[in-house]
N, C-alpha and C positions, 0 to 999 in steps of 0.2 A: 896053783893054789886056788882056793875057793873063797869067793866074796858073796855075802848075802846082800841082796839089793831090794829095797822096798820102793815102789814107785807110787806116786800120789796123783790124784785128779786126772788131767788129760794125758799124763805119761803112762797110765795103766794100759793104754792101747799097744804099748811096746812089749808087754808081757806075753809069754807063751799062752795059748788058749787055756791050758789047764791051771794056770796060776791065777790067784785072786788079787794079790797085791804085792807078792814078793817072789823072788827067784834067786837061785844060786848060780853064780857065773864062774866058770873056770877061766883063769887068766894066768899067764906066766909070772913067776916071782919078779918083783920090781914093777908090777903094773900100776898105773895111775888111775885116778878117777876117770880121766878122759878115755883111757883104754876100755874101761868097763862100760862107759856110756856108749862108746863106738861099737862095742861088741853087741850091745842091745839094739843098735840101729837108731839111737836117739840123736837127732841133731843137737850139738852142744848149745846152740842158742835157745833151745827149748827147755833148758835146765836153768833154774835160778838159784836154788839153794841145795847144797849137799851137806848132810849132817851125819856124823858118826859119834855116838855117845853124846857127850855134851860139847862137841867141837864142830864148828863149821869148817868144811874143807873147800879148797879150790880145785880146779880141774887138774892141776899138776901134782896134787898130793899123792904120795906113794902109799899103796895099801898093803896091809898085812894079811896073811892067811887067816881065814875065819872072821875077818872084820865084817861088820854090818854097816851099811850106809843107807840113808834115806834120801831120795831125790825128789825135789819139788819143782814144779814149773813156775814160770812167772805168774804172778797173781794180778788180776785186774779188778776194778770195781771201786766202790767207795760211795760217799754221800753226794 
């Protein structure tokens, strides 16, 4: 199955060179968010928030064919 993944901020370095902010990832049926993150070579501790549509997902969430997820790193800063 295919999952569309958008990576933000410092996570963009894990995209293939030809990709600007998103990539389609082939994974077997029943794959989880953690499987997709691992397939892209992203250490799980480098992810902070995973969103699909209007839902926040955890690493154990099972994905569906054609699903789109956005992955954000931990954010730092403040006043």
